[in-house]
N, C-alpha and C positions, 0 to 999 in steps of 0.2 A: 414446456416452460413452467417455471415455478409460479404458483398462484399467490395472490396477496394473502389469502388465508394461511397458506403454508409459510410465507415469510413472517406473518404475525406470530405464528406458533414458534418459529425460530427465535424471534426477538424475546418472547416470553421465557423461553428456556435459558437463553444466555444472559439476560439482563441482570440477574442477581450477582453476576461476576464482573460487571462492567460499570463504568461511569456513563451517564448520558452527557456527552461533552457539549460545551456551549457553542452557540452560533452568535458571534459578536459582530455588530456593525462597527465599521471603522470610518470615522469622519475623515481622517487623513487619507486613507486609500480612496475613499469616494471622491475627494477633491482631486487627487493625483490622477485617477483613471477616468474621471468625468462621468461617473455613474455610481449609483448607490452600491456599495461593496461590503460584503460580510466575509468573515473567515470562520470556517468550521474548525474549531480548535482541538483537533484529534491528538495533538501532542500531549494533551492532558488525560488521555485514555490510560487505562491500566497498562503498565510496562512502557508507557511513553509513545505508543503508536496505535494505529487502528487494528493491528494484526490479531489481538486476542479474539476479536469478534468472530472471525472465520475459524480460527483454530479451535475455539471452544465447541462450535457446532460440529465441525468435522470430527473431532474426537468423540463427541457425544453419540455420533452415528455409528461408531465402530461396534462390531459384535464383541461380546465378552471375551472370546478367545483372542481376538485381535488386540484388544486392550491389554490382556494379560501378557502378550508377547512384548509389549512396549512399543513406543512410537519413535519415528525418526523423520527428520526433514533436512533439506539443504537450505541455507539462508545466509544473506549478507549480515543479518543481525536482528532485525525487527521481528521477522517471522520466527527466528530462533527463540526470542523472548516470549513471543506469543504461544508457541508450542510448549515451552517450559512452564509458563504460567498456567496454561490450560491443564497440563499434566499435574501440576501442584494442586490446582483446585479440584480436579476429578480423580486424583489418586492413581494416575497412570504414569509410568516411567517414560522419560523422553531422552533422546539422543539427538544432537545437532551437529551436522558437518558444516564447517565454515572455511573459507579460504585462508591461506596462511597470512594474508595481509588484512584480515578482517579488523574492523574497528575494535580496539582494545576495550573501550567502554561497553560495547555491546557484548563482547565475549564475557567480560566479568559479570555483567548483569544476567546473562543467560545462565551462567553457573550459579549465580545467586538465587535463581528461581528453581534450582535443583536439577538442571539438565546436565548430562554428560556432553562435553564439547570436544569435537575432534577437528583440528585444523589441518587442511591439506591443500597444497598447490594453488593454482589459479581458480577463479570461480567456475570455469568450465570443468576443470579437473575435479574440483570438490563436488560438483553436481553429479558427475559420473561415479565418483568414489562412494557417494552417499547411496546410490542405487545398488552398487555392488556390495557394500557393507550390509545394507538392509537384507539382501538376499542371503548373504553368508551367515548372518547372525539371527535370521528369522524375525526381524523387526517389522513393524507395520509402518509402511511409508505413507506420509501425508504430504502432498505437494504444498510448497509455500505460496503457490498462486493458482495452479491449473487444476482445480478441484471444484466440482459443482457444489458440494456441501459447504466448502470453505467460502465460496462466493455468496451463498445464501446467508451465511453469517455476516459477511461484509455488507450485504444489502441493508442491514439495519442502519448503517451510516447514511445511506441515501434516504431511507424512510424518515429519519430524524430531520434531515434538511427540508424535505418536502412538507413535513408537519410544522416546523418552526418558521418556514418562509414559503408559504404556498405559492406566491407569485414569482418565485425565483425564475429568472430567464436563462441564465447560463451557469453551469458548474464546471470549474476547471481544476484538474488534478493531475498529479504526476503518474506516469505509468512505468512500471518495471516489467514484470512478467504479465501483468494485467489483472491480478486478482481483485484489487479494489475497484478498478474500472468495471470489471465484470459484475461485481456486486452492486454498484450503483446503477449499472444498466439494468440488472434484474429488478431493482426497486422501481426504476422509471417505467419499465414495461409492465410490471404487475400493477402499479398504481394508475397507469395511464397518464402520468405527468408528462407535460410537453417541454420541459426544460431542455435546452440544448446542452449536450455533454461534450467536453473537450479534453483530450489527453495531451500530456507534455512529456517529452523524453530529452535526455542529454544527448549531445552530438555523439559522444563516445559509447552510447548504449541505446541505439535507436531500433530495437528489435521489432516493436509494434509498427513503426513507420515502414520499415522494410517489409514486414509481413503484409501490410495493406497494399504495398506496391507489387509484391510478388503474387498475391492472391492466396496465400497460405501462411501458416505460422512458420517462422524461420528461426534458426539458431545462429548466433553470432560467433565468429571464430575468436574474437577477443573483445573485451569491454574495457573502457578507460574513462572514468569520470569521478569527480569528488562526491557525487551523489550515490553513495553505495546502496542506498535503498531503492534506486532505480537501475541498478546494474545487473539485472537478471541476464543469464546467458542466452535466454530464448524468450520468445513470446509464447504464452500458453495457448494450446489449440482451442480449448473451451473459451478462454479469455478473448482470443482473436475473434472468434465467431460473434461474441456479444459486442465487442467494440465495433466490428464491421456493421452489425445490425443497428446499433443504437447511437453511436458517437458521430458527431459532425465531422471530426477530423482529429489528427494528432500533430502537434507542433514539435519542432526540435529547437532546443536552445543550447547555448554554450555554457561551460562551467563558469565563465566570467559573468554571464547573465544571471546565473543562479546566485553567485556571490553578491552581486549588487542587490538582488531581491532579498537575500538574507540580511544584508545590512539595513535595509529599510524596515523589515519586520522586527529586527532587534532594536533598532534605535527609536522607531516611532511607535510601534505597538508593544514594545517592552516584553517580547517573548523570545525564546531561544529555540527556533526551529532548526532541524538538521537540513542539509542541502536538498534532499529529496522533497522536503515539504515546501520548498521555496520555488519549485519549478513552475507552478501555476502562475504565481505573480510574475516571474521572469518572462513567461510567454506573453502575458497581457501587456506588460510594460513595453515589450518589443513589437507590439502590433499584431500578435497572433491570438489564436484561441478565442475568436469572436470579440476581439478588443473593440471593434467599431460598433458592436451591437448596443441596443438600448435595453433598459430593464435591469432589475436586481441581479447582481453577480455574486456568486459564492466561490471563494478560493478554499480548497481543502488543504489545510496545513496538517499533513498526515502524521508527523512524528517529531520528536524533539530529543532523540538520543545522539547528542553531539559529543564527539571526542574533543576534549578541551585543547589537547596538544595540536590537533589538526586545525581547530578553529583559529588559533593564534596565527598559523601560517596562512590561512585563507584571507584573513582580515588585515 
């Protein structure tokens, strides 16, 4: 298991390229949920999501020859921007495979950070195409979630929460493949913090829930949700192990629940989160993810890369 000293070294290495995002107390959410509530505003991170934390460290760990070949990942969009940004900062070329239906805003932003973007098929088809393309072209594959170095970078998010709110009782966050969840679990284990960790998935992309039920990481035959940031085609094997070890549970919410949470965050907190970032609030509002517990609550608002055309149809 990664030690606290090792995680501190990771933070030191990646921090010059990142914002330390705010942890804001919300009087409105505290009243609504009946307990003191904070949001970790990771939508204000570089590229608009938490993803550069892990991608920077994963890229830094590559051998010189692996960097020279160039990097590639599969992503719905936020990890795509994270890889592209890391490559731009570290002078490493990057290629990203995204589904044909990927968020146009995320596609454009990824290109803006200098990556080559290939769109192909469904998320499942794009994920396999990415692996095949990497092998064919000799590119260095970095998983968008199931990578130990990547999760060590994401652990910095958890460390910031524990430092800014030492008495946090519950942390609730969305889970796609499980990279952020694994990172926060790493931080909790290394620091010895006793906060309860809760994951949340959309009904149409519940890979981690099904993995916990099956006793191993599973791949979904199809995913369908407005929360593209949580629409990974599978749960990561390394991610699954960390979630199983450290999380209290994983809740499942509907897209309608997510939209209602989005409306609250937009209208009352005056921020513009993407659907994936609203899953935590959606779960607590509907009585899940430790909703009945006492003590300070943190909701991780993980990203804000919203496609405005889609937003109009959701609201």
